[in-house]
N, C-alpha and C positions, 0 to 999 in steps of 0.2 A: 504493499499500499504506500502510496506517495502522499505526504502531508506537506501543506505549504503554509507559510505565514501570510498575513493579509496583503503584504507587498509582493507576493508571488515567489519569494525566496524559498527554496526547498528546505525542509526540516531534515537534519541528519542527526539521528540519536547517537550518543556516546557509547562506544562499545566498552563493555566491562570484560575484564579477565576472569576466568574461572580457574578452579583448582581441583585436583582429585584427591587432595589430602583427606586422611581419615582421622587425623588427630583430634581428640576430644577437647582440646584446649579452646575456649570461646574464640580467641583470635584466630585460630586456625580453622575451626569447624565452620566459621562464618565468612571466610575468605571466598571472594567470588560473589557475594551478596553485595548489591548496591546499598547505599544509605537508605533509599526508599524501601528496599526489602526489609531492612533492620527496623525502620520506623513503623512500617505496617504490621510487622510481627509484635512490635511494642505496643502499638495502639489496639491490637486485637486482645492482647493480654489485659491492658487497662479496661477495655470494655467488658470482657468476661468476668473480671474481678470487681466490677462497679466502682472503679477508680476514677475514670473520666470517659467522656464521649468525644473522641477526636478522630477525624478522617481526613484523607487526602482530598483535595478539591478536584472536582472533575474539570478537564480542559475543554472549553467550548470550541467545537469543531463543526464546520460546515462541509457536508458531504457533497462532492461534485460528481464523481463517477462510481457506479456500482456494477459489478460483473456477477452474473448468475451461472456458475458452472453446473448447477443442478437446480431443479425446481424447488427444492427445499432449503437451498443454500444461497446466501448472497455474500459477495466479498467486496469490500470497499477498496477501490483501486487508487482513488485520489480524493484528498480532503484538504481543507484550509482551516487554519486557526481563525476564528471569527473575530476575536479580540484578544489584546494582551492579558495574560493571567495576572493575578495578584501575587499571593504567596501560596505555598505548597499545601499547608495544613491548617485547619481551625477546628474549634470545638469548644467544650465547656468542662471546667474542672473546678470543683470547690466553689461553684457559683461564680467563677470568673471565666471571662471569654479568653481563649487562647488562639493566637494566630502567629505562625512562624514560617520562615522559609529555611529549607534544608539544602545545603551545598557541600560539594566534595571538591577537594583540590589535590593534585598530585605534587604540588609545590611543598618543599620541606621547610621552607623559612618564612613564608607569608601567604596571606589570602588575597588574591587579586580582586579588587573591587569591581572590575569588569564583569564578574560573575553575577552582579546585582544590577537590576534596572531601576531607573528613576521612578517609575510608576510603582514599583514595589516598596521602594523607600517611603514614598508618599502614603501608600496604604498603610505601612507599618506606623507611620507617624500619626495617622488619623485613628488607628486602633489604640495607640498609647494615650492619645488626648482623651479618649472616651474611657480611660481606666482599664483597658484591656491589657492583656500581657502580650507583648509582641517582642520577638527575638529572632536571632539567626541561630541555627544549628549547624556548625561547621565541621566537616570530617576531613583531617589530613590523611589521605588514604595510605600513603607510603609509611607514615609514622603510626598509623592505626590509633589516631588520637581524636577525641571528639570533645567539641566546646559549645557551651551556650553563651552567645554574645547578646546581652540584653539590649533593646533598641536604643536606649538613651546613651549608651556608650559607643554603639555602632554609628549613631548619628553624627557624633564628633569626628569620627574617622572619615565619614562621607562629606561632611562640610570642609574638612581639611583638604580633600582631593578637589572639591568644587573651587576652593580658594587657590589651587595651583600646587598643592602639596602632593605627596606621594600617592600613587595609585593603588596601594595595597596596605594591608594591615599586617605588620610583622608578627610572627609567631610569639615573640616576647611580649608585645603589646596585648595579644589575645590571651596569653597566659595571665597577665596582670589584670585585665578587665572582665574576664569571663570566669566561668566554673567549668571544670573538666568533668566529663562523664566517663566513668569506668565501665566498660562493657562487661555484660555478664550473660546469663542464660534467660532468667525469667524475672523481670522483662530484659530484653536484650539491652536497650538503651534507656535507662530510667531518668529521662529528662525531667519528669515532673518532681522527682526526688531532688534533682539539681535545682529546680526552681524554688522549692521549699528552702534549700540552703541559702538562695539569694534573698529570700525573705522580702520579695518585692511586691507591694501592693496586694498582699494576701489577707490582710486583716480588715 
């Protein structure tokens, strides 16, 4: 299937490496899984245990061409993104609205801000203004490290870039302004436990 952006540019998904390792260590058994996979597993755990209701937002797509290889089957062969998406995940937890963007980077020393779009920053700003909990969840894939970057801290780095400063957030800066998530089994990425540690707007 071919999917295109509103400007007609073709969408090419990022290819993820897989591994055949059977090591039971969490960092090995989950290799090959994307951050999205890990978050979906975590959100299913939260839902099943009545901890939170958080889901990945559907992407609005306009279907252009459909092929029918059989009477009972339809295959979408071409589609367009109807509008820019906001952030990846949203839901409710402890009476608070949760909204966040999840990003992966193969960079070892910094997180490139080109991975985030202006309309996503604006969306998180509006969520934060309404007392919702907005943040970035960043995975350094090579290092196998995960961080929650609260929006109010991320905003300062974004404004720095807009003012002509560096176009990335260094790993050292992320370590200073974020909370790191230690990956486990159940849940895989306990980001809500990390939010509790941040003690942000929860009372």
